[in-house]
N, C-alpha and C positions, 0 to 999 in steps of 0.2 A: 452383104447386108444382113443376112441371117445371123452371122456371128455378132454383128453390131447390136441387133435386137436382143440377143441372149445376154450380152455383156451389160446392156442398159437395164434389162430386167433384173439381173443379179445385183447391179449397183444400187438400184432403188430398194431392193429387198434388204440389203445390208445396211443401207443408210438409216432405215427406220429404227432398229434397236440401238444403233450407235448414238443417234440424236437423243433418244429418251434417256439413255444412261448418262450422257453428258449433262443433260438438263437436271437429272437427279443429283449429280454431284454439285452443281451450282446452287440448287435449292438447299442442299444440306449445309453448305458453308454459310449461306446467307442467314439461315435460321439458327445456326449455331451462334452467330453474333447476337441475335435477338435474345437467345437464352442466356448468354453472358450478362446482358443488361438486366434481365429478370432476376438473376442471382443476387443482385444488390438489394432487391426488395424482399425476397423470400429466404435469404440466408442472413440471419442476424450476426453482427460481428462478435457478440459474446455467446455464440452458440454452445450449448451444453451437450455436445455429442449427438447421439442419434435421437434424443428426445426433441430436438429442435427441427427434425426433418419434416418437410411438407411433402407428403406422398404425391400430390398432384404435380408439383414441380419436379420431383425426382423421376416420375414417369416420363415427363417431357425430356428431361436431361438424358436419361438412359436411352431414349429412343433415338436421339440425334448424336450423342457422344459415345454411345455404346459402353457406358461406364456405370457401375453400380455404386450406390451411395455408401456402402459399408467398407469399400476398399478401392483404392486407386490402382490396384494391381490386378484385381479380378475383373478383367475386361473381356469382351468378345470382339473378334475381328469383323470388319465389314466384308462384303462380298469381294472376292478377288476377280481379276479380269478373266481368268480361265473359266470361272463360273458363268460369267455373262456370255462368253463366247460359246461354251458348250450348250447352254440353254437356248441360244438364239439359232442354232443350226436347224432344228426342225421348222421353225417359223420362216427362216430364210428360204428353205427348200420349197415350202408350200407357196410362199409369195412369188418366188422366182418362176415356178411353173405357171401360175395363173397370170403373172405379169407378161410372160411371153405370149400367152393367148390374147390378152388385152391389147398389147402392142400390135399383134397381127391384125386384130379387128380394126384398130385405128388406122393402120396403114392401108388396109384393104379398101376403106371408104374414102381415102384421099384421092384427089383427081390424078396425082402423079404416080399412083401405086402401080407396081408391076407384079407379074407373077412370081418373081424371085422373092418377094416379101412374104409370100404365103408360108410362114414358118410351120404352121400346124397342118400343112398339106392341102390347103384350100386354093382353088384356082380363082382367077379374077372374076369370072362370070358364074361361079358356083354358089349356090345357096348355102347359107350357114346352118349347120345342124342345130336342132333344138337344144341338145345337151350343152352346146357351147354357150348359148344365151342363158341357160339355167346356171351354169357354173359362174359366168361373169356377173350375173345379177346377185347370186348368193354371195359371191366374193365381195361385191360392192357393199352389201349390207353388213357382212361380217367385218370388213375393213373399217367401216365407220364406227361400228361397235367397239372394235379393238382400239382405235384411236381414243375414243372416249374413256374406255377402261384404263388404258395406260396413262392418260392425263390425270384421271382421278387417283391412280396409284401414286403418281408423283406428288399430287396435292396432299395426299395423306401420308406420304413418305413410306409407303409399303410396297414400292416397286422392288421386285426381287427377281432372280433368275426363274423362279417358278411362275412369275407373271408372264414371261415369254412362252413358257410351255403351255400355260393355260390359254394364251391368245392363239397359239397354233392349234390346240385342241378345239377351241370354239370355232375357229375359222374352218377347219377341216370338217367338223361335225355339221356345220351349217351347209356346206357344199354337198356333202353326202346326203343329208336329210332332204335337201331341196331336190336333188335328183330323184331320190326314191319317192318323195311326195308327188312330184309333178308326173312322172311316168306311171306311178302306181295309181294316181287319180285318173289318169287318162284311160287306164285299163278298166277300172271298176265303175266309172261314172257313166251313166246312161246319157247324160246331157251332152257329153263331149264324145259320144261314141263315133260319129262319122268323122270328126276331125282326128280322133285318135287313130283310127284305122289308116287314114291317109298318111299321117305323120310317121306312124310306126312302120308302114310298108316301105317308105322311102328314106326314112331317117332324117328328113329335112322338115322345114317349117312351112312348106308350101301352103298348106291349108290354114296355117296360123298367121301368115304374114300380115294380112289386113283385117283380121278378125278380132272380136272382143276377147276370144280365148287366149290369143297370144299376149295381149296386154295383161290379162289376169295371171298368166304364167310368169311374166316378168315381175309383177308386183308380189305374187306369192313367193317367188324365189328370193327376192330381196328381203321380204319380211322374215322368212325362215332363216336366212343367213344372218340377219340382224339379231334375232332372238331364237336360236335353235332349241334351247332348253324349254322355253315357253311353247314353242311349236310342238315339241315332242310330248310335253305334258298335256296339251290340249287334245292332241291326237289320241293319246291313251285314255284321257278322261272321256272323250266322245265315243270310245269303243265300248263294247259289251263284254270285256274280259271279266271272267268270274272272280278271279283272285286279285284283281288290281284294286288297291285301296284308293278311294276317291275322296275328294274334299266335300265337306258338307256345305253346300251353298247357303243354306238357311242361317248358318252361323255368321257368315260374312255380312248378312243384312243387319245383324244385331250390333255390329261393331263398325266404327269408322275412324280413320286416322284424322287427327286434328291438325290442320295446316299451321305452319309456323307463322303465317301472316297475322294470326290473332294476337301475337306478341307485339306490344307497343314498341315501335322503332324498326320493325322488320317489314319490308315490302317485297314485291315479287322479284325484284332484281337481287335483293339480298338472299331471298329464299333459293333462287337458282344457284347462287354462289355457295350457300351452305349445303346444297344437294351434292356438290362435288365431294363433300366430306361425309356423305351418307347420313346427313341430317335432313330427313324428308318429312318429319312430323314433330309435334311438340314433345313427345316422349323422348325422341332422340336428342333433342336440345336439352331437355331436363337432366339427362344422364351424361351429358358431354362434359369433358374436362375443360374448364374455361381457359386455363393457361395453354393447353394444346391448341385451342381455337385461336388464341391470341397470336401464337407463333405461326400458325399456318394460314391465317386470314389477315386481311388488311384492317380489321376493326380493332378498336381500343379495348384494353383489358377491362376498364370499368363498364364500358358498354356491353361487353360480352357477359360479365358477371351479372349485370342487371337483366339481360335477356334470359340467362339460365335461371335466375331467381324467379322471374315471371313464369317461365315454362314449368318450373316445379310446382308453383301454386296452381297453374292451369291443369296440370296432370292430376293434382290432388283433388280439386273441387269441380273441374269441368269448365268449359268455355262460357256457358251461360251464367254460372255462378260467379265466375271471374269478373264478368262485366258488372254485376251487381255489387261486388266488393269494391270496385273502383270508386263507387259513390261514397264509400266510407274512408277513402284514402288508403286502401290496402291494395298494393300492386304486386308485391312479391311474397314469397313464402316467409321471409323474415319480418315483414310487416305484420303478418298473421301471428307470428311467434311473439312479437313484442306486445301486440294487443292483448294476448292471453296470459303471458308469463312475465312480462316486465312490470314491476311495481310502479314505475314512473308513467306507464301508458295504460295500465289496467283500469277499466271502468266498467261498472256493472251494466249500464245501459248500452255501451258499445259492445260489450261481450254478448249480450242477448241479441242485439241486432245482427251480429256476425253469426250467431247460432241459428237465428231464424232463416238467414240466407243459405247457410251451408246445409241445414237439415230440412229446409223447406217446411217450416212449422211456425205458428204464431209466436211472437216474442214472449207473451205471458206464460206460455207453457214450457219455456226453456229452463233447464236446470243448469246453473252455472258450472257446477263440478263436472257435469257430463260434457259440456262444451269444451272445457279445458282438457278433459281426458281425450276427447276426439281430436283436438288440435295437437296435443302431445303425440298421439299416434301417427299423425301426418308428418311429424318432424324427425322420426327415427330412421329414415332411410339413409343408407351410406352416402348417396350422392348429395343429400341435403347436408350431412355432417361435413363432407368434403368442402362444399361451398361455404359453409359457416367458418371453417378454418381459414379459408382465403380471405373472407371478410374481416375476420379478427386480425389476421396478419397485416392486411392493408391498413386497418385502423390503428394498429400499434405503430406502424411506420409513419403515419401521418401525425401522430402525437396527440396529447391531450388538448392542445390549443385548437385543434380542428373539430372537437366534439360539438361545441356550441359557440354561437356568437356571444360575446360578453354583453350584458345589459348596459345601456348607455349611461344610466345613473351611477353605475359602479365603475365607470371608466372616465375619470376626470381628464381634462385635456392638458393639464400641467402637473408637473411634479411626480408623476407616477411612471416610472420607466417600465413597469410591467404592462402598461396599457398598450394594446396592439396599434392604436392610432398614433401614440407617441413614438413607438418603435419604427413605424413606417414613415414618419416625418409629416403626416397629415396635420397633426396638431400644431407643429411648428409653422407649417405653411399657413395655417389659419390665423 
């Protein structure tokens, strides 16, 4: 039975990286087909060489096809199987070791358990050492964190052999820090002095079995395993080390991340989905590549472009000002651009109303030229220019007929083959 438990632990450890690599390949092929469909929109048939290239689309294509826009021969290879196997070895070794311990604990508590199942050297009636509980708890926290991290890596298509090395490092660091933290705290804490002496003398959890301290040890070990870097940083920050550079807490109070729920159309469920792509605040969404999000999420390209345009306006003026601009019909950064720079939309009263909201000053004291200069300054960011290029490309694909609805008086129901109603057969049906 001991050999069976070892084989089972090894099989479960090997299965993890194999499954994630297989899912990565499946995701890559599915998204490649989506990119091929996008190419029909963002590659014009009469393309004039490199001047017609859309950088946002080329970044997406290069990420999944491993091909550069300037050459069909200057490619890079995807990771080979030997790379995946070599990088997974440390992770498999760590997982196998802890899985053997976990299986031993599970079998130990089964009613049919026998002494022969005690792979780690424990007898059936013997108490479990405290360090075993710490290792298992830290491993549980680290394993959950690893699954989430690998899932996000697949969602962003940045899963690489280095991801498995990082997962092994995070898992091992969490277990080691948890052991040091728990036993170190038992030595130096006066509150746990009596319990610590009993446990350290026997190496068992006798004094901890039914106490609050034992529960705190399990929770602390799980938390350290789940976030080892945060635990290390907090321990160092709480220390009085002279040369350790600490964060200025007062600065954090002056800044706050704007949640993406302020964007019209995004709820908590969508926010959780976007968080898998490292979009946790409005600024992340404002700087995101809309085409990349379209390929990697289930949302429509027009919907994503609208979200990004809203996020760019929110980042520029702030959430409170954004709500006030909605009353003027300005939802996106390009609505603001048209109101200030488009002759067809430009109006002095509207411009002064916008200026009073943005600059928080009375309308009568607004200088029109200053308002236009301020808006121009907000439009010069690279991510705004990138989004503008996509808007223009989509508009060109839709054609001039989609720009405005024709006036009814200019569209007779008979004799005009240019009339959209006639072309659609509505006039004939009437």
